[in-house]
N, C-alpha and C positions, 0 to 999 in steps of 0.2 A: 200364481197357481196355488190352489188350496191343497190341504193335506190329502183329501180323497183323490184328487187328480195326480198328486205325486205318488201315492201308493199304487195307483193304476199304472203309471209309467214304470215304476220299479218292478211290478209284477210282469209287465210286458218284457222288460229287459231280462229278468230272471228266467222267463220261459225260453229264452234263446241260449242259456248257459247249459252246456252238457253236464250230465250227472248231477243235476241240481233239483232237489225236491223242496217245495216251499208251500206255505199257505198264509192266507191273510187271517190274522187273529181277529175275531169279532168280539167286541165288548158287549155290554148289556148284562142282564141279570144272570145269565148262564155262563158268562165268561169270567176270567180271573182278572181283577183290576190290576193295572200296572204292567201287564204283559205287552211287550213291543208289538208293533203293527204287523210285521212280517217275520215269520219264523222259517229258517232255511236249514236244510241239511245238504252240505256240499262236500263230497269226498270224505264223508264221515265226520265232518266238523259241524258243530252247532253254531249257527250264526243268527242273531236277532237284530232287526232294524226297526228303530223308532223313527217314523217319518214326521218331519216338522216343516212347516211353511213359514216363509218370512222370518220374523224375529221371534217366533214362538220357541219356547224352551220346554224340556220335559218337566212334568210335575214332580213333586218330591217322591211320590210313590213310583213313578216311572224311573227316575234316577236311581232309587234304591234297588229296583228290580234289575236294571242294567248292571249295576255293581255286583249284585248277587250272581248274575249269569257269568260275569267275568271271574269272580272269585271261584266259581265252580269249574272254570277252565274253558268256558265258551267264549265266543266273541259277540259283543253287543255294541251297537253304535247308534248315535242319533245322526240321521242323514237329512240333508236338505235338497238333494238332487240325485239323479241316477249316477252322475259322476262320482258322488260320495260313495255310493254303493260299489261302483267299479273299483274305487281306490281301496276300500276295505278288502274286497275279494282279491285284488292284486297283491295286497300285503300278505294275505293268507297264502296265496300261490307262491310268493317269494319265500315265506317262512317255511312252508311245508313241502314245496315242490310238486304240488298236485294241481290238476285242473288248469283250464285256460279261460280267461275272462275275455 
């Protein structure tokens, strides 16, 4: 599965999660380089997912942006499957006691 197909599957899953607002960040000349693929607000929590396929890894700029999000108190993760997304959200649910994945 390529990254575009993975993003589509993740978006499909997020659409089923209650109280979840999300969007696909589009790159290009009008976007901000390094921003993760999917930005989520779930029960007041900022979550960002960088989708990668196969053995792909985040670029240096993407890794720096993920670290900046974490430093600011948000959650950011590199994910390779919908199951990875569910695991991150389950961790948030366990930590904060809100929402159901």
